[in-house]
C-alpha positions in Angstrom: -29.8 6.0 17.6 -28.8 4.0 14.5 -28.2 0.2 15.3 -24.6 -0.8 14.6 -24.0 -3.7 12.4 -21.0 -5.8 13.6 -19.1 -7.9 11.0 -19.3 -11.1 13.3 -19.7 -13.7 10.5 -19.4 -14.0 6.7 -22.4 -12.5 4.9 -24.3 -13.7 2.0 -23.0 -12.7 -1.3 -26.0 -10.4 -2.1 -24.3 -8.5 -4.7 -23.8 -11.6 -6.8 -27.6 -12.0 -6.8 -28.8 -8.5 -7.6 -29.7 -8.0 -11.2 -28.9 -4.3 -12.0 -25.5 -5.1 -13.2 -23.9 -1.8 -12.3 -21.6 -2.9 -9.6 -18.0 -3.7 -10.7 -18.4 -2.1 -14.1 -15.9 0.6 -15.2 -18.4 3.5 -14.8 -17.1 6.9 -15.4 -16.9 9.3 -12.4 -20.1 11.5 -12.2 -18.0 14.3 -10.9 -15.5 14.1 -13.7 -17.2 16.8 -15.8 -17.1 19.3 -12.9 -13.4 18.7 -12.3 -12.3 18.9 -15.9 -14.4 22.1 -16.4 -13.1 23.8 -13.2 -16.5 23.8 -11.6 -15.7 21.4 -8.7 -15.2 23.5 -5.6 -12.1 22.8 -3.6 -11.2 24.1 -0.2 -9.8 27.5 -1.2 -12.5 28.3 -3.9 -15.4 30.5 -3.5 -14.4 32.9 -0.8 -17.2 34.5 1.2 -17.8 38.2 1.1 -15.3 40.1 3.4 -12.7 37.2 3.4 -9.3 38.2 4.7 -6.2 36.2 3.8 -3.6 34.7 6.2 0.0 33.4 5.7 1.7 31.3 8.2 4.9 32.5 10.0 7.2 29.7 10.7 10.1 29.1 13.1 13.6 29.9 11.8 15.2 28.0 14.8 15.4 24.3 15.4 14.8 24.1 19.1 14.0 26.7 21.6 11.1 29.1 22.2 9.4 32.3 20.8 10.5 35.1 23.1 8.4 37.8 21.3 6.4 38.5 18.3 6.6 42.1 17.3 3.2 42.8 15.6 4.1 46.6 15.5 7.0 45.8 13.0 4.5 45.4 10.2 1.6 47.5 11.5 2.3 50.2 8.9 2.4 47.9 5.9 -0.5 48.6 3.5 -3.2 45.9 3.6 -1.9 44.1 6.8 -4.8 43.6 9.2 -2.9 42.0 12.1 -1.0 39.1 13.6 -2.6 36.1 15.3 -0.8 33.8 17.6 -1.3 31.9 20.8 -1.3 28.5 22.5 -4.0 27.2 20.1 -1.4 27.0 17.3 -0.5 23.3 16.7 3.1 22.5 15.9 2.1 19.8 13.3 -1.1 18.1 11.9 -2.9 15.5 13.9 -2.1 12.0 13.2 -4.9 9.9 11.4 -7.8 9.2 13.7 -6.3 11.2 16.4 -9.8 12.6 17.2 -8.2 15.3 19.4 -5.8 18.1 18.8 -2.0 17.3 18.7 0.5 18.5 21.3 0.2 22.2 21.9 3.7 23.7 22.2 2.7 27.2 23.5 5.9 29.3 22.8 8.1 26.2 22.4 9.8 25.5 19.1 10.6 21.9 18.2 11.7 22.0 14.6 12.7 24.5 11.9 9.7 25.6 10.0 7.2 24.9 12.8 4.1 27.3 12.5 4.1 29.9 15.3 1.8 32.8 14.0 -0.5 33.9 11.2 -0.3 37.4 9.4 -3.7 38.4 8.2 -4.1 40.9 5.2 -6.8 42.2 2.9 -5.0 40.3 0.2 -2.7 37.3 0.0 0.1 39.5 -1.3 -0.3 41.8 1.8 -0.3 38.8 4.1 2.7 37.3 2.5 4.6 40.5 2.6 3.8 40.9 6.3 4.8 37.3 7.1 8.2 37.8 5.5 8.8 41.0 7.4 7.4 40.2 10.8 10.0 40.5 13.5 10.2 37.6 15.8 12.6 37.1 18.8 13.7 33.5 19.4 15.6 31.9 22.4 17.5 29.2 20.6 18.7 26.1 22.4 21.9 24.3 21.4 22.3 20.7 21.0 19.3 19.9 19.0 19.3 16.3 17.4 18.6 16.8 13.7 20.2 13.6 12.4 18.4 10.4 13.2 21.5 8.4 12.7 23.3 10.2 15.6 20.2 10.8 17.8 20.9 10.8 21.6 17.6 9.2 22.4 16.5 6.0 20.6 13.6 3.9 21.8 13.9 0.2 21.1 10.9 -2.0 21.5 10.9 -5.5 22.5 11.3 -7.9 19.6 8.2 -9.7 18.3 9.1 -13.3 17.5 7.8 -16.9 17.2 10.1 -20.0 17.2 13.6 -20.4 18.0 15.2 -17.7 16.0 18.9 -18.2 16.7 18.8 -22.0 16.1 16.7 -21.6 12.9 19.0 -18.9 11.4 22.3 -20.4 12.4 21.3 -24.0 11.3 20.3 -22.9 7.8 22.4 -23.7 4.7 21.8 -20.4 2.9 21.5 -17.0 4.4 20.9 -13.3 3.4 21.6 -10.6 6.0 21.5 -7.1 4.5 21.1 -3.7 5.7 19.1 -1.2 3.5 18.2 2.5 3.8 15.3 4.4 2.4 15.0 8.0 2.0 12.5 10.3 3.7 9.5 11.3 1.4 6.6 13.6 1.3 3.0 13.1 0.3 3.1 15.9 -2.4 -0.6 16.0 -3.1 -1.6 18.1 -5.9 -3.9 20.4 -3.9 -2.0 22.2 -1.3 -3.3 22.3 2.3 -5.9 25.1 2.6 -8.9 26.2 4.7 -11.6 29.0 4.9 -12.9 29.6 8.3 -16.2 31.5 8.9 -18.0 32.1 12.3 -21.7 32.2 12.3 -22.4 33.2 15.9 -20.7 30.6 18.1 -20.5 28.0 15.3 -17.7 27.5 13.0 -18.1 26.6 9.3 -14.7 25.4 7.9 -14.0 24.6 4.3 -10.8 22.5 4.2 -8.9 19.9 2.4 -9.1 17.0 4.8 -9.5 13.3 4.5 -11.3 12.1 7.7 -14.0 14.6 8.5 -15.6 12.5 11.4 -12.3 12.7 13.2 -11.3 16.2 12.0 -14.4 17.8 13.5 -13.4 16.7 16.9 -9.8 17.7 16.3 -10.7 21.3 15.4 -13.2 21.6 18.2 -10.5 20.5 20.7 -8.0 22.9 19.2 -10.4 25.8 19.6 -11.9 24.7 23.0 -15.5 24.6 21.6 -18.1 21.7 21.5 -17.9 19.5 18.4 -21.5 20.1 17.6 -20.6 23.7 16.9 -18.4 22.7 14.0 -19.3 22.0 10.4 -16.6 21.0 8.0 -17.2 21.0 4.3 -14.9 19.1 1.9 -16.9 17.9 -1.2 -13.7 17.6 -3.3 -10.1 17.0 -2.0 -7.3 17.2 -4.5 -5.3 14.3 -3.1 -4.2 13.5 0.4 -1.9 10.4 0.6 -2.0 10.5 4.3 -0.9 14.2 4.8 -4.6 15.4 5.2 -5.8 12.6 7.6 -5.7 15.0 10.7 -6.4 18.6 11.2 -3.5 20.9 10.2 -2.1 24.2 11.1 -3.9 25.9 8.3 -7.4 25.1 9.4 -6.6 25.9 13.1 -5.0 29.2 12.3 -7.7 30.2 10.0 -10.4 29.4 12.5 -8.6 31.2 15.3 -8.0 34.3 13.2 -11.6 34.4 12.0 -12.9 34.2 15.5 -10.6 37.0 16.7 -11.2 39.3 13.6 -15.0 38.6 13.2 -14.6 37.9 9.4 -13.9 34.9 7.2 -10.2 34.0 6.9 -8.6 32.0 4.1 -5.2 30.2 4.6 -3.6 28.5 1.7 -0.1 27.0 2.4 2.5 27.5 -0.4 4.2 24.3 -1.5 7.3 25.0 0.6 5.3 25.6 3.7 3.7 22.2 3.1 7.0 20.5 2.8 8.4 22.2 5.9 5.5 21.5 8.3 3.2 18.8 7.1 3.9 15.2 8.2 6.5 13.4 6.1 7.5 9.8 5.9 10.5 8.9 7.9 13.8 7.7 6.5 14.5 4.1 7.6 17.5 1.9 8.1 16.4 -1.7 7.8 18.1 -5.1 8.5 16.4 -7.9 6.5 17.4 -11.6 7.2 16.4 -14.7 5.5 17.6 -18.3 6.1 16.6 -21.2 4.0 17.4 -24.9 3.3 18.8 -26.0 0.0 15.4 -26.7 -1.4 14.3 -23.1 -0.8 12.2 -23.8 2.4 12.4 -20.7 4.6 13.7 -21.5 8.1 14.0 -17.9 9.5 12.7 -14.6 8.5 13.8 -11.3 10.3 13.1 -7.7 9.7 14.3 -5.0 12.0 14.1 -1.4 11.4 15.0 2.1 12.7 12.7 5.0 12.0 12.5 8.4 13.5 10.0 11.1 14.7 9.8 14.4 16.5 9.9 14.3 20.4 6.6 13.3 22.1 5.0 12.0 18.9 3.5 8.6 19.1 3.6 7.5 15.5 6.2 5.0 14.2 6.2 3.8 10.6 5.0 0.1 10.8 7.7 -1.0 8.5 7.4 -4.8 8.9 3.7 -4.9 8.6 3.6 -7.2 5.5 6.8 -9.1 6.4 4.9 -10.6 9.3 2.3 -12.5 7.2 3.4 -12.9 3.6 5.7 -15.9 4.1 6.0 -18.7 6.7 9.2 -20.0 8.4 10.2 -22.0 11.4 11.1 -18.7 13.2 10.3 -15.1 12.6 11.6 -12.1 14.5 10.8 -8.4 14.1 12.0 -5.4 16.1 11.7 -1.6 15.7 13.7 1.3 17.0 12.5 4.9 17.0 15.1 7.8 17.0 13.9 11.2 18.4 15.0 14.3 16.5 14.1 17.9 15.7 13.1 17.6 12.1 9.6 18.0 10.5 7.5 15.3 12.2 6.7 12.0 10.5 3.3 10.3 9.9 1.3 8.3 7.5 2.3 8.8 3.8 1.0 6.6 1.0 0.8 3.0 2.4 2.7 3.6 5.7 4.7 0.6 6.5 4.8 -1.8 3.4 5.5 1.2 1.1 9.0 1.2 2.5 9.3 -2.2 4.2 8.4 -4.1 1.0 11.1 -2.3 -0.8 13.8 -4.0 1.2 12.0 -7.3 2.1 11.2 -8.3 -1.5 14.7 -7.1 -2.6 16.4 -9.4 0.0 14.2 -12.3 -0.9 15.4 -11.9 -4.5 18.9 -12.1 -3.3 18.2 -15.2 -1.6 16.6 -16.7 -4.7 19.8 -16.0 -6.5 21.9 -17.7 -3.8 19.7 -20.7 -4.1 19.5 -20.6 -7.9 15.7 -20.9 -7.6 13.3 -18.8 -9.6 12.2 -15.9 -7.5 8.4 -16.7 -8.2 9.0 -20.3 -7.3 10.7 -19.3 -4.1 7.7 -17.2 -3.1 5.1 -20.0 -4.0 7.1 -22.5 -1.9 6.8 -20.4 1.3 3.2 -19.2 1.4 1.9 -20.1 4.9 -1.3 -21.8 5.7 -2.1 -19.5 8.6 -0.8 -16.2 9.8 2.7 -16.9 10.9 2.6 -14.5 13.9 -1.0 -14.8 15.2 -2.1 -18.1 13.9 -5.3 -16.6 12.5 -6.9 -18.2 9.5 -6.5 -16.3 6.2 -9.6 -14.9 4.6 -9.6 -15.1 0.8 -6.0 -15.1 -0.4 -5.0 -15.1 -4.0 -1.4 -14.4 -3.7 -0.4 -17.7 -5.4 -2.7 -17.0 -8.3 -1.4 -13.6 -8.8 2.2 -14.8 -8.9 1.5 -17.6 -11.4 -0.8 -15.4 -13.6 1.6 -12.6 -13.5 4.5 -14.7 -14.5 2.5 -16.0 -17.5 1.1 -12.8 -18.7 4.5 -11.0 -18.3 6.5 -13.7 -20.1 8.6 -14.3 -17.1 9.9 -17.7 -18.3 12.1 -15.8 -20.9 14.1 -14.1 -18.0 17.9 -14.6 -18.3 20.8 -14.3 -16.1 22.0 -10.8 -14.9 23.7 -8.9 -17.7 22.6 -11.4 -20.4 20.6 -8.9 -22.5 21.9 -5.7 -23.9 20.6 -3.3 -26.5 23.3 -0.9 -27.5 24.4 1.1 -24.4 21.4 -0.3 -22.4 21.3 -3.2 -20.2 17.8 -4.9 -20.2 16.4 -6.8 -17.3 13.2 -7.9 -15.5 12.2 -8.2 -11.9 9.2 -9.2 -9.7 8.0 -8.9 -6.2 5.0 -9.8 -4.2 2.4 -7.2 -2.9 0.6 -7.2 0.4 -1.6 -4.7 2.4 -3.6 -5.5 5.6 -7.3 -4.8 5.0 -9.3 -3.0 7.6 -13.0 -2.3 8.3 -13.4 1.1 10.2 -16.7 2.2 11.7 -18.7 4.2 9.3 -22.3 5.4 8.9 -24.4 6.4 5.8 -28.0 7.3 5.1 -29.9 6.4 1.9 -33.1 8.0 0.6 -35.4 6.3 -1.8 -37.9 8.5 -3.6 -40.1 8.1 -6.6 -37.5 9.8 -8.9 -34.4 8.0 -7.6 -32.1 7.7 -4.5 -29.8 9.8 -2.5 -26.7 8.7 -0.6 -25.6 10.9 2.4 -22.4 10.6 4.4 -19.5 12.8 5.3 -17.2 10.6 3.4 -14.6 12.4 1.3 -13.5 11.8 -2.3 -9.7 12.4 -2.6 -9.6 11.5 -6.2 -10.4 7.8 -5.5 -13.9 7.7 -7.1 -16.1 7.8 -4.1 -19.0 9.5 -5.9 -19.1 6.8 -8.6 -18.6 3.9 -6.2 -21.4 4.9 -3.9 -23.8 5.5 -6.7 -23.0 2.0 -8.0 -23.6 0.4 -4.6 -26.9 2.2 -4.0 -27.9 1.7 -7.7 -27.2 -2.1 -7.6 -29.0 -2.6 -4.3 -32.1 -0.6 -5.3 -32.4 -1.6 -8.9 -31.6 1.8 -10.3 -29.2 3.0 -12.9 -26.4 5.0 -11.4 -27.5 8.2 -12.9 -30.6 8.0 -10.8 -28.6 8.2 -7.5 -27.3 11.3 -6.1 -24.4 11.2 -3.8 -23.8 13.9 -1.1 -20.3 13.7 0.6 -17.9 15.8 2.5 -20.3 17.5 5.0 -19.9 16.7 8.8 -23.7 17.4 9.1 -24.2 14.0 7.4 -23.6 10.6 9.0 -19.9 10.1 10.0 -17.9 7.9 7.6 -14.6 6.1 8.0 -12.9 8.8 6.0 -10.4 8.2 3.1 -7.3 6.5 4.3 -5.6 3.2 4.7 -7.4 2.0 1.7 -10.4 1.3 3.8 -12.8 4.1 2.7 -14.7 2.5 -0.2 -15.2 -0.8 1.6 -16.1 0.6 5.1 -18.2 3.5 4.2 -19.5 1.7 1.1 -20.6 -1.2 3.3 -22.6 1.4 5.4 -24.4 2.5 2.1 -24.9 -1.2 1.3 -26.6 -1.9 4.7 -28.7 1.2 4.5 -29.9 0.1 1.1 -30.5 -3.4 2.4 -32.9 -2.0 4.9 -34.8 -0.3 2.2 -34.8 -3.6 0.2 -36.5 -5.1 3.3 -39.3 -2.5 3.4 -39.8 -2.9 -0.3 -40.1 -6.7 0.0 -42.6 -6.2 2.9 -44.7 -3.9 0.6 -44.5 -6.6 -2.1 -45.5 -9.3 0.3 -42.5 -11.4 -0.1 -39.3 -12.4 1.7 -36.4 -10.1 1.2 -34.3 -12.9 -0.5 -37.2 -13.3 -3.0 -37.1 -9.8 -4.1 -35.6 -8.6 -7.3 -35.0 -5.0 -8.1 -34.0 -4.1 -11.6 -34.3 -1.1 -13.9 -36.8 0.6 -11.5 -39.0 -2.6 -11.4 -39.7 -4.6 -8.3 -40.5 -8.3 -8.6 -41.5 -10.8 -5.8 -44.5 -12.6 -4.4 -45.8 -13.3 -7.9 -46.1 -9.5 -8.4 -44.4 -6.9 -10.5 -44.5 -3.2 -9.7 -42.6 0.0 -10.5 -40.4 0.8 -7.5 -41.7 4.3 -7.6 -45.2 3.1 -7.0 -44.1 1.4 -3.8 -42.6 4.7 -2.5 -45.4 6.9 -1.1 -43.1 9.8 -0.3 -39.7 8.5 0.5 -38.0 5.7 2.4 -35.1 6.7 4.5 -32.6 4.3 6.3 -29.4 4.9 8.1 -26.8 2.2 8.8 -23.6 1.9 10.8 -21.0 -0.7 10.5 -17.9 -1.6 12.5 -15.4 -4.6 12.7 -16.5 -7.6 14.6 -15.5 -11.3 15.2 -14.4 -12.0 11.8 -11.4 -9.5 12.3 -10.4 -11.7 15.3 -10.8 -15.1 13.6 -9.4 -14.2 10.2 -6.7 -12.1 8.8 -7.9 -10.1 5.8 -5.4 -8.5 3.3 -5.0 -7.5 -0.3 -2.4 -9.4 -2.4 -0.6 -8.9 -5.6 2.3 -9.5 -7.8 4.4 -6.9 -9.7 6.5 -7.6 -12.8 8.8 -5.0 -14.3 11.2 -4.5 -17.3 13.9 -1.9 -17.0 16.7 -0.5 -19.2 19.9 0.6 -17.4 22.3 2.9 -19.3 25.8 1.6 -19.2 27.5 5.0 -19.0 25.1 7.4 -17.3 23.5 5.0 -14.7 19.9 6.1 -15.9 17.2 3.6 -15.2 14.2 3.6 -17.5 11.2 1.5 -16.6 9.9 0.1 -19.9 7.0 -1.9 -18.7 5.0 -2.9 -15.6 2.4 -5.4 -14.9 0.4 -5.8 -11.6 -1.9 -8.6 -10.9 -4.2 -7.8 -7.9 -6.5 -9.6 -5.5 -8.7 -7.1 -3.9 -11.9 -9.2 -3.3 -14.8 -7.9 -5.2 -14.1 -5.1 -7.6 -16.6 -2.2 -6.9 -15.6 -0.2 -10.0 -13.1 -1.6 -12.5 -12.0 1.8 -13.8 -11.5 3.5 -10.5 -9.7 0.5 -9.1 -7.4 0.2 -12.0 -6.6 3.9 -11.7 -5.8 3.4 -8.1 -3.6 0.5 -8.7 -1.8 2.3 -11.6 -1.2 5.4 -9.3 0.2 3.2 -6.5 2.6 1.5 -8.9 3.7 4.9 -10.1 4.4 5.9 -6.5 6.4 2.7 -6.1 8.4 3.5 -9.2 9.1 7.0 -7.6 10.3 5.4 -4.4 12.6 3.1 -6.3 14.2 5.8 -8.5 13.4 9.4 -7.7 11.9 10.4 -4.4 14.3 11.7 -1.7 14.1 14.4 0.9 17.4 16.1 1.7 17.8 17.9 5.1 20.2 20.7 6.1 22.6 19.0 8.5 22.9 22.1 10.6 19.2 22.9 11.2 17.4 19.7 10.1 15.1 21.6 7.8 14.1 20.2 4.5 16.1 21.8 1.5 14.2 19.9 -1.4 11.2 22.0 -0.6 9.1 21.9 -3.8 8.3 19.9 -6.8 11.3 21.3 -8.7 13.7 19.7 -6.4 11.8 16.8 -4.9 11.2 14.5 -7.8 7.9 12.6 -8.0 7.7 10.3 -11.0 6.4 12.2 -13.9 4.9 11.2 -17.3 8.3 10.8 -18.8 9.3 8.4 -16.0 6.3 6.1 -16.4 6.1 3.5 -19.1 3.3 3.5 -21.7 2.9 -0.2 -21.1 1.5 -0.3 -17.6 -1.1 -3.0 -17.2 -3.3 -4.0 -14.2 -5.7 -6.7 -13.9 -7.7 -8.1 -10.9 -8.6 -11.6 -9.7 -12.4 -12.4 -9.6 -12.3 -13.1 -5.8 -14.6 -12.4 -2.9 -13.4 -11.9 0.7 -16.3 -13.1 2.8 -14.8 -12.2 6.1 -13.9 -8.6 5.2 -17.3 -6.9 4.9 -20.8 -7.5 3.6 -19.8 -6.6 0.0 -16.7 -8.9 0.1 -14.4 -6.2 -1.2 -10.9 -4.9 -0.1 -8.9 -1.8 -0.7 -6.6 -1.3 -3.6 -4.6 2.0 -3.8 -1.9 1.3 -1.2 -1.6 -2.4 -2.4 -0.4 -1.0 -5.7 2.5 0.7 -4.0 3.5 -2.4 -2.0 6.3 -4.2 -3.7 6.3 -2.2 -6.9 9.6 -0.5 -6.1 11.3 -3.6 -5.1 10.4 -5.3 -8.5 12.1 -2.2 -10.1 15.3 -2.8 -7.9 15.3 -6.5 -8.8 15.0 -5.7 -12.4 18.1 -3.4 -12.2 20.1 -6.4 -10.7 18.8 -8.7 -13.5 19.7 -6.1 -16.1 23.3 -5.3 -15.2 24.2 -7.3 -12.0 24.1 -4.4 -9.6 22.5 -4.9 -6.3 21.7 -1.6 -4.5 20.8 -1.3 -0.8 20.1 2.4 -0.6 16.9 3.7 -2.1 16.2 5.5 -4.3 18.4 4.2 -7.2 19.8 7.5 -8.4 22.3 7.4 -11.4 25.2 8.1 -9.2 24.6 4.9 -7.2 24.0 2.8 -10.2 27.3 4.1 -11.7 29.2 3.2 -8.7 27.7 -0.2 -8.7 28.7 -0.7 -12.4 32.2 0.6 -11.5 32.5 -1.9 -8.7 31.6 -4.7 -11.1 34.2 -3.5 -13.6 31.4 -2.6 -16.2 
């Protein structure tokens, strides 16, 4: 059994001493040519011989049960093979790291659009026709709560607090006490949820679009009632996930169940509307943010309460105040969450759960406090950076927030910022805004195997690449550690027969699974040092040459056949002694049209502290992508629900508006601090993608206010809301 390395103390900065020079460089993705040429194989590609096609049938009631499914109603349709249903059908995807199947509803229906059966046909068209025509009898129940604002059951947790809140808040000279709302959102990954299931005896081979295969393997096994060792999942390429593919979904479970019953492979691809209807969404929120400060800008009280929602019996609740609890210090802090139960599409992790919506409101309210105090928003933030974690007392690991704020202000030209409404170009008000960014950093258990042969090295792990650049980054880590150019490193991913990785999620994938690659390669370095007759810290590996112990040899000459090492890492004592997080600062310029209320983002700048940068190009792409999602949350993204049934009516990308190229400014810049986080992992790196989202939308909102004087408290800032704000100001 592989020995587990625990991160119990800071590790030497070995990657600063290696001489290959590939780590951190903006290396192109080795999988890029496959993707742009269409040769990359995604979940629904390359159907096995004899594959049948399945289309999910979904409930048309909000609450009740399935009384009968009349398979004979479509038995005479050409090409229809049959109908598959039963208690194995899951009502929604598993939450991230569930490691087991979610609630099995049997015949119970809990929301409109819940998967209840699968129609299988010789072609997709035949299956779709059958699914549309299938007769299903329901027994609907009245009184289903579909509006979280009027839900009959609301679970309110105990407040989490330090200090004397009432005294600190009431005694302060300046206060902000605001209620904000944020709209529900969906992940909207480019590749829809899809699966091809094929049984080989009593073993299941599943090709599926999933983010966390080590956990997904156990989840599908639990759904089907089979041993996990009888499951192999393949996901070498995943076309985006954003949290929606963290857990096993109804497409995979239905395909596997149907393939087992029919004795042939079954392919299930969920149409975009079905993804919107039945894949985990982000909750809408109502948030109350309170700040109190003395006249000099010193915070005395920080409060952030929120109300979120989820389906009955679901355990997930959006961690809205996750960043609010550590970014700034005060005499007293207070946080409380309420969870409303309803019968809508269930909620779960979507693109930076917590700070993506929490930082929208938190940083917007802090901007309002800065205006009250007549203190520059950057200066207000710098005044209130705590020395230790305000809630836990933990020491911070490497923290570059102050440098991000100062450097961002200088590079953006923040000092030229004027008063609200001071700058106008024709019909456009012009303004700038800023916000801090934060994202807790995590180290998740992960394993990897590295093989060194005379011709190069191979990295093996079931880690996924969801568009984040894993193939490139792992090649760089192994190449740097073993003195090889990255093109001499082969990376094998997305196969559960390989060592189990952390998976892609929570911005922890590259650092967690990458650390396992690092440790396995470090073991190989130790063996090479032994062969060279020197200590490991004396060994230099560069361009295929080993140097140490007054000797120089080709690495290939030190490898008789191959050297194989496997490593596993998990969090340890440093996670208890130190709080690790990514930090950043966003600066934005917008134009607001005086008559239409249209908001155009003209430029964005993000300065990020992510510890060691593993690949500058992929890191920048992740940060830019996050900033785009932040822009979308501020201006365009909004799910609408039918007030009668609770089902989503903005069910595709024609009606649900993610930020497009036309919405994104040409001038979008990102740069990184040259930092190391010694307590995070052996590579001193941190995650980046979700950090880019955090605070970006708040900077847009703050810029709208600086442009025209309008403060909005309801995200997103659609033109109707801006126009109403302008009218209220008499503009």
